[in-house]
MARZA-782316 format. One line per field, with one value per residue (C-alpha): residue number from 1; residue in three letters; y, x negated, z. Coordinates in steps of 0.25 Angstrom, whole numbers, plus 5000, padded with zeros to 4 digits. Last residue first. Layout:
REM MARZA-782316
num = (NUM, ...)
residu = (ALA, ...)
yy = (Y, ...)
xx = (X, ...)
zz = (Z, ...)
This chain:
REM MARZA-782316
num = (621, 620, 619, 618, 617, 616, 615, 614, 613, 612, 611, 610, 609, 608, 607, 606, 605, 604, 603, 602, 601, 600, 599, 598, 597, 596, 595, 594, 593, 592, 591, 590, 589, 588, 587, 586, 585, 584, 583, 582, 581, 580, 579, 578, 577, 576, 575, 574, 573, 572, 571, 570, 569, 568, 567, 566, 565, 564, 563, 562, 561, 560, 559, 558, 557, 556, 555, 554, 553, 552, 551, 550, 549, 548, 547, 546, 545, 544, 543, 542, 541, 540, 539, 538, 537, 536, 535, 534, 533, 532, 531, 530, 529, 528, 527, 526, 525, 524, 523, 522, 521, 520, 519, 518, 517, 516, 515, 514, 513, 512, 511, 510, 509, 508, 507, 506, 505, 504, 503, 502, 501, 500, 499, 498, 497, 496, 495, 494, 493, 492, 491, 490, 489, 488, 487, 486, 485, 484, 483, 482, 481, 480, 479, 478, 477, 476, 475, 474, 473, 472, 471, 470, 469, 468, 467, 466, 465, 464, 463, 462, 461, 460, 459, 458, 457, 456, 455, 454, 453, 452, 451, 450, 449, 448, 447, 446, 445, 444, 443, 442, 441, 440, 439, 438, 437, 436, 435, 434, 433, 432, 431, 430, 429, 428, 427, 426, 425, 424, 423, 422, 421, 420, 419, 418, 417, 416, 415, 414, 413, 412, 411, 410, 409, 408, 407, 406, 405, 404, 403, 402, 401, 400, 399, 398, 397, 396, 395, 394, 393, 392, 391, 390, 389, 388, 387, 386, 385, 384, 383, 382, 381, 380, 379, 378, 377, 376, 375, 374, 373, 372, 371, 370, 369, 368, 367, 366, 365, 364, 363, 362, 361, 360, 359, 358, 357, 356, 355, 354, 353, 352, 351, 350, 349, 348, 347, 346, 345, 344, 343, 342, 341, 340, 339, 338, 337, 336, 335, 334, 333, 332, 331, 330, 329, 328, 327, 326, 325, 324, 323, 322, 321, 320, 319, 318, 317, 316, 315, 314, 313, 312, 311, 310, 309, 308, 307, 306, 305, 304, 303, 302, 301, 300, 299, 298, 297, 296, 295, 294, 293, 292, 291, 290, 289, 288, 287, 286, 285, 284, 283, 282, 281, 280, 279, 278, 277, 276, 275, 274, 273, 272, 271, 270, 269, 268, 267, 266, 265, 264, 263, 262, 261, 260, 259, 258, 257, 256, 255, 254, 253, 252, 251, 250, 249, 248, 247, 246, 245, 244, 243, 242, 241, 240, 239, 238, 237, 236, 235, 234, 233, 232, 231, 230, 229, 228, 227, 226, 225, 224, 223, 222, 221, 220, 219, 218, 217, 216, 215, 214, 213, 212, 211, 210, 209, 208, 207, 206, 205, 204, 203, 202, 201, 200, 199, 198, 197, 196, 195, 194, 193, 192, 191, 190, 189, 188, 187, 186, 185, 184, 183, 182, 181, 180, 179, 178, 177, 176, 175, 174, 173, 172, 171, 170, 169, 168, 167, 166, 165, 164, 163, 162, 161, 160, 159, 158, 157, 156, 155, 154, 153, 152, 151, 150, 149, 148, 147, 146, 145, 144, 143, 142, 141, 140, 139, 138, 137, 136, 135, 134, 133, 132, 131, 130, 129, 128, 127, 126, 125, 124, 123, 122, 121, 120, 119, 118, 117, 116, 115, 114, 113, 112, 111, 110, 109, 108, 107, 106, 105, 104, 103, 102, 101, 100, 99, 98, 97, 96, 95, 94, 93, 92, 91, 90, 89, 88, 87, 86, 85, 84, 83, 82, 81, 80, 79, 78, 77, 76, 75, 74, 73, 72, 71, 70, 69, 68, 67, 66, 65, 64, 63, 62, 61, 60, 59, 58, 57, 56, 55, 54, 53, 52, 51, 50, 49, 48, 47, 46, 45, 44, 43, 42, 41, 40, 39, 38, 37, 36, 35, 34, 33, 32, 31, 30, 29, 28, 27, 26, 25, 24, 23, 22, 21, 20, 19, 18, 17, 16, 15, 14, 13, 12, 11, 10, 9, 8, 7, 6, 5, 4, 3, 2, 1)
residu = (LYS, LYS, MET, LEU, GLU, ALA, VAL, THR, PRO, PHE, LEU, THR, MET, ASP, THR, HIS, PRO, LEU, PHE, LEU, ALA, SER, LEU, TYR, GLU, ASP, MET, PHE, ARG, ARG, SER, VAL, SER, LEU, GLU, MET, TYR, THR, MET, LYS, SER, ALA, ILE, GLU, GLU, ALA, GLU, ARG, ARG, LEU, ASP, ALA, SER, LEU, LEU, CYS, LEU, TYR, ALA, GLY, ALA, ILE, SER, THR, ASN, GLY, LEU, PHE, VAL, PHE, LYS, GLU, LYS, PRO, LEU, ASP, PRO, LEU, MET, GLY, LEU, ILE, ILE, ALA, ARG, GLU, VAL, ASN, LEU, TYR, ASN, GLY, PHE, GLY, GLY, ALA, ILE, TYR, VAL, ARG, GLU, ILE, ALA, GLU, LEU, GLY, PHE, GLY, VAL, GLU, LYS, LEU, LEU, LEU, SER, VAL, GLY, ALA, TYR, ILE, ALA, ALA, LYS, ALA, ARG, LEU, ILE, ASN, GLU, ILE, ASP, VAL, GLU, THR, LEU, ALA, VAL, ASN, ARG, ASP, GLY, ARG, TYR, PHE, VAL, PHE, GLU, PRO, GLY, GLU, GLU, GLY, GLU, ARG, ILE, ARG, ASP, THR, LYS, VAL, LYS, ARG, VAL, LEU, LYS, GLY, ARG, GLN, ASP, ILE, ILE, GLY, THR, LEU, PHE, MET, GLU, SER, ILE, ALA, ASP, ILE, MET, GLY, SER, GLY, CYS, ILE, GLY, LEU, PRO, GLN, SER, ASP, GLY, ILE, VAL, GLY, LEU, GLU, PRO, GLU, TRP, THR, PRO, PRO, ASP, ILE, ARG, ILE, SER, GLU, ILE, ALA, GLY, GLU, THR, ALA, ARG, MET, GLY, HIS, ARG, ILE, GLY, SER, GLY, GLU, PHE, CYS, PRO, GLY, ALA, SER, CYS, ALA, ALA, THR, MET, LEU, TRP, GLU, ASN, ASN, GLY, VAL, VAL, ILE, GLU, GLY, ASN, THR, GLY, ILE, ASP, MET, PHE, LEU, ALA, ILE, GLU, SER, ARG, LYS, HIS, MET, ARG, SER, ALA, LEU, VAL, GLY, ALA, ALA, ILE, ASP, GLY, GLY, VAL, TYR, SER, ALA, VAL, CYS, PRO, VAL, THR, TYR, VAL, PRO, THR, GLN, SER, ASN, VAL, ALA, VAL, HIS, SER, THR, GLY, ALA, LYS, TRP, ARG, PRO, PHE, PHE, ASN, ALA, THR, PRO, ILE, TYR, PRO, GLU, GLU, ARG, ILE, SER, ALA, PRO, ASP, LEU, GLY, TRP, PHE, LEU, GLN, VAL, MET, THR, THR, ASN, GLY, ALA, ILE, VAL, VAL, SER, GLU, ILE, ASP, ASP, ARG, GLU, VAL, SER, ASN, ARG, GLU, VAL, LEU, PRO, ASN, LEU, LEU, ASP, ASN, ILE, ASP, GLY, VAL, VAL, ALA, ASP, ARG, LEU, GLU, SER, LEU, GLY, GLY, GLY, GLU, THR, ALA, HIS, ILE, ILE, ARG, THR, ILE, VAL, ASP, ASP, GLY, HIS, ARG, ILE, GLN, SER, ASN, TYR, THR, SER, GLY, VAL, ASP, VAL, LEU, ARG, GLY, ASP, ALA, LEU, ASP, VAL, LEU, TYR, VAL, VAL, VAL, THR, THR, THR, GLY, ILE, ASP, VAL, ALA, LEU, GLY, TYR, LYS, ASP, ASN, TYR, GLY, ASP, ALA, SER, GLY, VAL, PHE, VAL, ALA, GLU, LEU, ASP, GLU, THR, TYR, GLY, LEU, ILE, ILE, LYS, TRP, GLY, ALA, LYS, ARG, LEU, ALA, GLY, ALA, MET, SER, SER, VAL, PHE, GLY, HIS, SER, PHE, ARG, VAL, GLY, LYS, ILE, GLY, ALA, ALA, ASP, LEU, ALA, ARG, LYS, LEU, ARG, GLU, VAL, ASP, SER, ILE, ASN, ASP, HIS, ILE, THR, PRO, PRO, PRO, VAL, ASP, LEU, CYS, LEU, HIS, LYS, VAL, VAL, PRO, SER, VAL, ASP, VAL, SER, PHE, SER, GLU, PHE, LEU, GLU, PHE, LEU, ASP, ARG, SER, LYS, SER, ILE, ALA, ILE, LYS, ASP, GLY, VAL, VAL, LEU, VAL, SER, GLU, LYS, PRO, ILE, GLU, ILE, LEU, VAL, ASP, GLY, LYS, PRO, PHE, THR, ARG, CYS, ALA, LEU, VAL, ILE, GLY, GLU, ALA, ARG, GLU, LYS, GLN, GLY, LEU, LYS, GLY, HIS, SER, VAL, THR, GLU, CYS, PRO, GLY, GLU, VAL, VAL, ARG, VAL, ARG, CYS, LYS, GLY, CYS, THR, GLY, LYS, GLY, GLY, CYS, SER, SER, VAL, LEU, TYR, VAL, GLY, ASN, GLY, LYS, LEU, ALA, GLN, TYR, LEU, ASP, SER, GLY, GLU, HIS, ALA, SER, LEU, ARG, LYS, GLY, SER, THR, LEU, ARG, ILE, GLU, MET)
yy = (5077, 5082, 5068, 5062, 5072, 5068, 5054, 5057, 5064, 5053, 5055, 5070, 5066, 5063, 5057, 5045, 5040, 5040, 5040, 5029, 5032, 5042, 5032, 5021, 5030, 5034, 5019, 5015, 5025, 5018, 5005, 4992, 4987, 4991, 4980, 4984, 4973, 4975, 4966, 4961, 4947, 4945, 4950, 4942, 4929, 4933, 4934, 4921, 4914, 4922, 4916, 4902, 4904, 4898, 4897, 4910, 4917, 4910, 4914, 4929, 4928, 4922, 4933, 4944, 4942, 4953, 4963, 4976, 4987, 5002, 5013, 5015, 5020, 5032, 5032, 5036, 5025, 5013, 5011, 5026, 5023, 5032, 5024, 5011, 5016, 5021, 5007, 4999, 4985, 4973, 4965, 4971, 4963, 4950, 4955, 4964, 4979, 4984, 4999, 5005, 5017, 5020, 5033, 5042, 5035, 5040, 5034, 5033, 5018, 5019, 5029, 5019, 5008, 5018, 5022, 5008, 5003, 5015, 5013, 4998, 5001, 5013, 5004, 4994, 5005, 5012, 4999, 4997, 5011, 5009, 4997, 5004, 5015, 5005, 4999, 4993, 4981, 4978, 4963, 4961, 4973, 4987, 4989, 5000, 5004, 5015, 5013, 5021, 5013, 4998, 4996, 5004, 5019, 5023, 5028, 5022, 5031, 5042, 5057, 5058, 5067, 5056, 5054, 5040, 5039, 5034, 5044, 5051, 5053, 5043, 5045, 5056, 5050, 5048, 5042, 5032, 5028, 5025, 5018, 5009, 5006, 5001, 4993, 4987, 4983, 4976, 4968, 4973, 4965, 4956, 4963, 4956, 4950, 4956, 4945, 4955, 4968, 4981, 4992, 5005, 5013, 5024, 5037, 5044, 5056, 5050, 5036, 5026, 5016, 5002, 4990, 4976, 4974, 4959, 4950, 4939, 4940, 4951, 4948, 4954, 4967, 4970, 4974, 4976, 4970, 4959, 4961, 4958, 4972, 4972, 4962, 4969, 4981, 4977, 4982, 4973, 4980, 4979, 4986, 4982, 4987, 4988, 4982, 4990, 4994, 4994, 4982, 4982, 4971, 4972, 4960, 4954, 4960, 4971, 4967, 4980, 4982, 4996, 4999, 5007, 5006, 4999, 4986, 4971, 4971, 4976, 4963, 4962, 4947, 4947, 4958, 4949, 4937, 4944, 4949, 4935, 4930, 4938, 4952, 4952, 4944, 4947, 4945, 4932, 4922, 4915, 4901, 4890, 4876, 4864, 4852, 4840, 4837, 4837, 4846, 4848, 4860, 4855, 4865, 4854, 4845, 4856, 4858, 4869, 4879, 4886, 4899, 4913, 4923, 4913, 4912, 4926, 4938, 4949, 4956, 4957, 4946, 4943, 4935, 4928, 4919, 4914, 4899, 4892, 4882, 4884, 4891, 4899, 4904, 4908, 4915, 4923, 4928, 4932, 4922, 4915, 4900, 4893, 4879, 4869, 4855, 4854, 4841, 4833, 4839, 4834, 4844, 4841, 4856, 4857, 4846, 4853, 4867, 4861, 4855, 4866, 4876, 4867, 4864, 4879, 4882, 4870, 4876, 4888, 4882, 4871, 4882, 4890, 4878, 4874, 4888, 4888, 4888, 4900, 4908, 4905, 4902, 4910, 4922, 4921, 4920, 4932, 4940, 4935, 4941, 4936, 4926, 4911, 4907, 4916, 4905, 4898, 4907, 4911, 4903, 4903, 4893, 4896, 4887, 4884, 4897, 4894, 4895, 4886, 4873, 4877, 4876, 4884, 4882, 4895, 4895, 4907, 4908, 4920, 4928, 4928, 4925, 4912, 4913, 4900, 4897, 4882, 4874, 4864, 4854, 4848, 4833, 4823, 4809, 4805, 4812, 4805, 4813, 4816, 4827, 4838, 4837, 4849, 4857, 4871, 4874, 4862, 4848, 4840, 4828, 4822, 4808, 4796, 4786, 4777, 4788, 4779, 4775, 4789, 4793, 4780, 4784, 4799, 4799, 4799, 4806, 4819, 4819, 4817, 4828, 4827, 4838, 4840, 4844, 4841, 4843, 4841, 4830, 4820, 4825, 4824, 4809, 4806, 4813, 4804, 4791, 4796, 4798, 4785, 4777, 4771, 4757, 4758, 4743, 4737, 4748, 4761, 4769, 4780, 4793, 4800, 4814, 4826, 4838, 4847, 4860, 4864, 4878, 4883, 4889, 4896, 4906, 4920, 4933, 4940, 4944, 4929, 4927, 4939, 4934, 4921, 4928, 4937, 4933, 4932, 4924, 4933, 4928, 4925, 4917, 4902, 4899, 4892, 4900, 4908, 4913, 4914, 4926, 4934, 4923, 4924, 4911, 4907, 4899, 4888, 4884, 4871, 4875, 4886, 4892, 4902, 4915, 4924, 4918, 4917, 4932, 4933, 4936, 4933, 4944, 4953, 4952, 4957, 4969, 4972, 4972, 4962, 4967, 4958, 4951, 4944, 4932, 4926, 4913, 4905, 4896, 4892, 4899, 4907, 4912, 4921, 4921, 4932, 4929, 4942, 4951, 4953, 4953, 4940, 4932, 4922, 4923, 4938, 4939, 4929, 4925, 4912, 4898, 4885, 4873, 4866, 4871, 4885, 4885, 4881, 4891, 4903, 4898, 4898, 4886, 4882, 4869, 4863, 4865, 4856, 4861, 4859, 4865, 4869, 4883, 4889, 4883, 4874, 4874, 4861, 4859)
xx = (5237, 5231, 5226, 5240, 5246, 5235, 5239, 5253, 5250, 5241, 5241, 5238, 5226, 5219, 5205, 5212, 5216, 5205, 5195, 5192, 5205, 5199, 5188, 5199, 5207, 5195, 5190, 5204, 5204, 5192, 5199, 5191, 5193, 5208, 5212, 5227, 5237, 5251, 5261, 5272, 5266, 5264, 5278, 5284, 5278, 5283, 5297, 5296, 5292, 5304, 5314, 5308, 5311, 5307, 5292, 5291, 5298, 5288, 5276, 5281, 5282, 5269, 5262, 5271, 5264, 5269, 5279, 5276, 5284, 5279, 5288, 5293, 5279, 5280, 5269, 5254, 5248, 5242, 5227, 5224, 5219, 5230, 5240, 5235, 5237, 5251, 5254, 5249, 5245, 5246, 5256, 5250, 5237, 5245, 5249, 5260, 5263, 5274, 5275, 5288, 5292, 5279, 5281, 5274, 5261, 5260, 5265, 5259, 5258, 5242, 5244, 5251, 5241, 5230, 5235, 5238, 5224, 5218, 5225, 5220, 5206, 5205, 5210, 5198, 5188, 5192, 5191, 5177, 5173, 5179, 5170, 5158, 5161, 5161, 5173, 5170, 5173, 5162, 5160, 5157, 5165, 5168, 5180, 5184, 5169, 5168, 5157, 5145, 5135, 5134, 5125, 5134, 5133, 5144, 5159, 5165, 5156, 5166, 5165, 5170, 5160, 5155, 5167, 5166, 5167, 5180, 5179, 5192, 5185, 5183, 5185, 5195, 5207, 5215, 5203, 5199, 5214, 5216, 5202, 5206, 5220, 5216, 5205, 5214, 5224, 5212, 5206, 5196, 5186, 5184, 5193, 5195, 5209, 5223, 5226, 5224, 5218, 5224, 5214, 5215, 5203, 5196, 5193, 5195, 5203, 5207, 5213, 5211, 5221, 5217, 5225, 5221, 5208, 5205, 5203, 5213, 5215, 5217, 5205, 5192, 5183, 5172, 5162, 5173, 5169, 5180, 5190, 5203, 5205, 5191, 5196, 5193, 5201, 5199, 5213, 5222, 5231, 5246, 5256, 5271, 5281, 5296, 5302, 5292, 5277, 5264, 5256, 5244, 5234, 5224, 5215, 5212, 5226, 5234, 5245, 5251, 5264, 5268, 5282, 5289, 5304, 5312, 5312, 5311, 5295, 5294, 5301, 5290, 5290, 5288, 5277, 5270, 5271, 5265, 5254, 5251, 5251, 5238, 5233, 5217, 5215, 5228, 5243, 5245, 5256, 5262, 5257, 5267, 5262, 5270, 5271, 5265, 5254, 5265, 5259, 5245, 5241, 5229, 5233, 5233, 5241, 5250, 5253, 5251, 5262, 5253, 5247, 5250, 5238, 5227, 5212, 5211, 5205, 5196, 5191, 5181, 5176, 5183, 5195, 5186, 5180, 5193, 5191, 5204, 5206, 5221, 5220, 5207, 5215, 5227, 5218, 5211, 5224, 5230, 5239, 5253, 5255, 5269, 5271, 5282, 5287, 5283, 5292, 5279, 5273, 5283, 5289, 5290, 5291, 5279, 5271, 5273, 5269, 5257, 5251, 5254, 5245, 5233, 5237, 5237, 5224, 5217, 5222, 5215, 5202, 5202, 5203, 5191, 5182, 5186, 5182, 5169, 5158, 5152, 5151, 5165, 5174, 5165, 5165, 5180, 5181, 5173, 5182, 5195, 5191, 5188, 5177, 5174, 5180, 5192, 5195, 5202, 5214, 5219, 5231, 5246, 5258, 5273, 5285, 5299, 5302, 5316, 5318, 5331, 5327, 5313, 5309, 5297, 5283, 5275, 5260, 5251, 5236, 5228, 5216, 5215, 5230, 5236, 5251, 5258, 5273, 5275, 5288, 5297, 5308, 5318, 5318, 5325, 5325, 5338, 5334, 5320, 5309, 5302, 5292, 5286, 5292, 5288, 5300, 5296, 5305, 5297, 5303, 5307, 5315, 5324, 5326, 5336, 5327, 5326, 5318, 5306, 5307, 5306, 5295, 5287, 5288, 5285, 5272, 5263, 5273, 5273, 5258, 5257, 5266, 5280, 5287, 5302, 5306, 5321, 5331, 5345, 5348, 5348, 5335, 5329, 5334, 5327, 5315, 5315, 5316, 5305, 5296, 5300, 5298, 5309, 5314, 5329, 5332, 5323, 5328, 5323, 5330, 5341, 5336, 5346, 5340, 5340, 5333, 5324, 5317, 5302, 5297, 5308, 5321, 5328, 5338, 5335, 5341, 5327, 5332, 5334, 5319, 5317, 5328, 5320, 5307, 5314, 5306, 5293, 5285, 5274, 5260, 5251, 5238, 5236, 5222, 5216, 5203, 5198, 5184, 5175, 5166, 5174, 5173, 5158, 5151, 5139, 5127, 5118, 5108, 5101, 5090, 5088, 5102, 5105, 5111, 5117, 5131, 5132, 5129, 5120, 5123, 5111, 5114, 5103, 5109, 5123, 5116, 5109, 5121, 5126, 5131, 5123, 5112, 5106, 5096, 5098, 5089, 5093, 5086, 5093, 5100, 5112, 5115, 5127, 5137, 5143, 5151, 5157, 5146, 5153, 5141, 5134, 5140, 5147, 5161, 5161, 5172, 5165, 5172, 5165, 5170, 5166, 5170, 5156, 5153, 5157, 5147, 5136, 5140, 5140, 5128, 5120, 5117, 5102, 5102, 5115, 5123, 5129, 5138, 5139, 5150, 5147, 5155, 5141, 5140, 5129, 5124, 5116, 5105)
zz = (4921, 4908, 4905, 4908, 4897, 4887, 4890, 4887, 4874, 4868, 4853, 4855, 4863, 4850, 4854, 4861, 4874, 4879, 4867, 4857, 4849, 4840, 4836, 4833, 4824, 4816, 4815, 4811, 4800, 4794, 4793, 4792, 4806, 4806, 4796, 4794, 4792, 4786, 4793, 4784, 4782, 4797, 4800, 4789, 4795, 4809, 4803, 4796, 4809, 4815, 4805, 4808, 4823, 4836, 4835, 4828, 4840, 4850, 4842, 4842, 4857, 4858, 4850, 4857, 4870, 4879, 4872, 4879, 4873, 4872, 4867, 4882, 4885, 4876, 4866, 4867, 4858, 4866, 4868, 4871, 4885, 4891, 4882, 4887, 4902, 4899, 4892, 4903, 4897, 4905, 4896, 4884, 4886, 4884, 4870, 4864, 4865, 4856, 4854, 4850, 4842, 4836, 4826, 4837, 4834, 4820, 4807, 4793, 4791, 4792, 4803, 4812, 4810, 4813, 4826, 4831, 4827, 4833, 4846, 4847, 4843, 4852, 4864, 4861, 4859, 4872, 4879, 4874, 4878, 4892, 4894, 4889, 4899, 4909, 4917, 4930, 4939, 4949, 4953, 4967, 4970, 4965, 4956, 4946, 4943, 4932, 4922, 4916, 4908, 4906, 4918, 4926, 4929, 4939, 4939, 4952, 4960, 4958, 4955, 4941, 4934, 4927, 4918, 4912, 4897, 4890, 4879, 4885, 4898, 4910, 4925, 4922, 4929, 4917, 4909, 4921, 4922, 4908, 4907, 4920, 4916, 4902, 4908, 4918, 4907, 4900, 4911, 4922, 4930, 4942, 4951, 4965, 4965, 4964, 4953, 4942, 4948, 4949, 4953, 4960, 4956, 4964, 4957, 4971, 4967, 4953, 4959, 4948, 4944, 4938, 4933, 4928, 4935, 4932, 4944, 4939, 4924, 4914, 4906, 4909, 4908, 4917, 4907, 4896, 4882, 4884, 4895, 4888, 4885, 4879, 4869, 4856, 4851, 4836, 4833, 4824, 4814, 4809, 4801, 4800, 4791, 4789, 4802, 4811, 4811, 4818, 4823, 4831, 4836, 4847, 4849, 4863, 4867, 4863, 4853, 4849, 4841, 4837, 4832, 4822, 4824, 4813, 4820, 4816, 4814, 4828, 4833, 4844, 4843, 4828, 4830, 4840, 4832, 4820, 4830, 4836, 4822, 4819, 4817, 4816, 4803, 4797, 4799, 4806, 4805, 4817, 4816, 4816, 4821, 4816, 4825, 4818, 4828, 4839, 4850, 4855, 4846, 4838, 4827, 4816, 4824, 4827, 4812, 4803, 4798, 4788, 4793, 4788, 4792, 4787, 4786, 4792, 4783, 4790, 4777, 4783, 4793, 4807, 4802, 4791, 4802, 4808, 4804, 4805, 4817, 4818, 4832, 4827, 4815, 4825, 4835, 4824, 4818, 4831, 4837, 4836, 4835, 4834, 4837, 4833, 4837, 4852, 4854, 4851, 4863, 4872, 4882, 4897, 4900, 4910, 4902, 4888, 4893, 4902, 4890, 4880, 4887, 4885, 4871, 4868, 4874, 4867, 4854, 4858, 4862, 4851, 4840, 4847, 4847, 4833, 4828, 4837, 4826, 4833, 4820, 4816, 4828, 4838, 4829, 4828, 4843, 4845, 4835, 4841, 4855, 4869, 4865, 4865, 4878, 4875, 4865, 4877, 4875, 4889, 4893, 4891, 4893, 4892, 4894, 4888, 4880, 4875, 4860, 4860, 4853, 4851, 4866, 4867, 4873, 4873, 4872, 4875, 4872, 4877, 4874, 4859, 4858, 4853, 4855, 4855, 4853, 4855, 4851, 4858, 4853, 4863, 4861, 4852, 4856, 4848, 4835, 4836, 4831, 4818, 4817, 4808, 4794, 4785, 4779, 4779, 4792, 4799, 4801, 4813, 4810, 4821, 4819, 4819, 4812, 4824, 4831, 4833, 4818, 4813, 4822, 4818, 4804, 4806, 4813, 4801, 4792, 4801, 4802, 4787, 4784, 4779, 4771, 4770, 4756, 4757, 4769, 4765, 4776, 4765, 4761, 4775, 4776, 4762, 4767, 4780, 4772, 4762, 4773, 4780, 4767, 4759, 4762, 4762, 4758, 4769, 4778, 4782, 4793, 4789, 4794, 4804, 4803, 4813, 4808, 4816, 4812, 4816, 4815, 4825, 4821, 4832, 4825, 4823, 4829, 4832, 4845, 4849, 4849, 4858, 4867, 4867, 4872, 4882, 4894, 4886, 4896, 4901, 4901, 4913, 4910, 4912, 4914, 4902, 4901, 4913, 4909, 4920, 4920, 4930, 4941, 4940, 4935, 4944, 4937, 4941, 4931, 4926, 4915, 4905, 4905, 4894, 4897, 4887, 4886, 4902, 4903, 4916, 4931, 4940, 4950, 4944, 4931, 4936, 4943, 4930, 4922, 4912, 4899, 4890, 4899, 4887, 4885, 4899, 4901, 4912, 4923, 4935, 4947, 4950, 4935, 4936, 4925, 4916, 4904, 4902, 4896, 4883, 4873, 4876, 4864, 4873, 4867, 4868, 4878, 4887, 4900, 4904, 4901, 4909, 4900, 4900, 4886, 4890, 4902, 4893, 4882, 4892, 4899, 4886, 4879, 4875, 4883, 4885, 4898, 4908, 4919, 4934, 4942, 4956, 4956, 4956, 4942, 4937, 4923, 4920, 4909)
C-alpha cells in the first residue's frame, strides 16, 4: 500500500496501520499531544483521494470534515491514498530553538566561593617500564606507582583495563591518569600529548534538550546546542510517555530518541570547536524524574501508580558507554539527584542555581513548563510539590493551541470600543494558532474588557461578531483567515484549570508551613516558558500571587545552570545532593485540602478577591 503526499513524496504503509503510524514509520511526524490516542485533535491531514476508513472525528468540525480533513491517528487507508499535510500539523523536531546563554554563568559559579573540581582528577605518573627482572603485570605496576604517589585503593574496571596496556606503551610510560573522586580509574593518556579536557552539562526537559560544552580547566562555556526533545513524537507530557514506555512497549524507543538528540547536538559542538570526543571526560545530566529514568532505560511505570515511587532518586555514577552518549565509553556520567516521582533533578539543580537555599529570606521557586514544580523555603527548610497543570500552555488541549514557534500569536491587546484585537505573532507571519503567553494575554484582556466573566464564560451582551457559537460551543475569534484562530469556552476552562493547579500548589505549600503569601520575599521563575511570561498578566489570570513586580526574578533555564555548576565542582555536587535530601515533598494528588484550594482558584483571578488587591483595583477602573 502506498501513501502519496501532495509534496510529491511517496511512502509505503503496512495494511492495518493508521495514517499517523504509517507516516511516523516513514519519518514524517505530526503534532500529536496525546501520542496518537485521538483525543487532542492536532494530527489533522486532508485526504485528497483514495479509500480510507475514519473511525472517529474527535474535535473536528463539520466544515473541516466537509473539506476532507481527518485525524491521522483515527484514519486507516484501505488502498493507495493521496494526502495533504497542513503546515500547522507538521511536528518540527530537530530545529535549533533559541535559548539565552547565561551571561553571568561563571560569575554565578564564582559566587559560591568553591574551587573548580570536576568529577575526574588528573595525576602525572612516571611509571618504570617493565624489564625481565621487574616483570610484574601492568595493573600491579600502575598500582605500585599510585602507592608511591600516596594514592591507594584505586579501582580498575574491565573497560579501563582492556585499553590500558596499549595506552601505557603508547605514552612511553610517562602518563596522565584520570580518576574519579571516588577512586575509579577512567583513562590513561600521554603526559607529553596532554589536551584540554571538556565536560558536558545536559538538561533533558520534557519539551527541549540543551547541551553545554564546557572547558573544565577554567569553567568557560565553549558552546551551546539545543533542540526539541524528540520524545514529543510520542506525546507532550510525561504521563503519555510513561504509558507509551510501559503499555506501548516503547521504553527503548523513548530512550533512543533522547540519547539521539544529545548525540545530534554533540556532533556540531565538537566539530565547530575542534574537540576530540575522548577529551570529553565528564557528563552531568539534569531532568525531571521521568526524563532521567527514560534516559537510563529504567521502567517508569511505578511513577504514575500510587504510591508514586521512582526506581531511583540518587543514581550511581554510571559510564557513558552505559548511557550511549557518544563520548569516551569510560567517561563518568553524574545524574543530579531527584526528589520524588514528579520533582526531579531539574528542580534540585534549579534551587542550587537560584541560591534560595543559602538565604534566610523565604522564597518561592516556580518552574513553569510542561510540568509545574514549586519549592518554598530558605536556608533552614525547603518544601516542594508538583502541580498537574498539564501541557496546555504548550498548546495541548487547546483547539488552536501551539508551541511558541513561527505563526503563534504571542501577545494580544483588545480595544474595548471596537472589541478588535491587536495581535503580536512570532515571525510576523500569518497566525496559525496561539501559544502560552498569548493565551495568558488573551484571557486577561478578555476579563479586563468584560468579554468574559470571573468564571471564564463569554458575556453575550458584548456586541461584537467575534463572539460566536462554534462547533465546540461559544468562542471568541482573534483572527479571521484561511484558518481562524479562536479561544473557546472549553479552552478557557482548560487554561483556568492549569493556572488554578499552580496557584493552589503555592497556596497549600505556604499554609502547610504556617505562612501567608505576604511572607514571600522573592519569587524565582524558571523554565523556558518563564522567559515569555508577563507578570502583570499572569497575576490578572490568577496564576501568580499578587505581589509587587520587583519581587519577581526571571532565571531562565536553571536546570542547565545547575548542571553546569555540578559539572565544575565537587562541593556543588554535594550541595545539590543535600538540597535533594533536604526537600520535603508533598503529594498534592492525594490531598483533600489541595482540592479545596484548587476549586477556589478556578475563577478569575480567584474567589477571594482580597488575595488580588491590584486586580480588584483594575476591575474598578
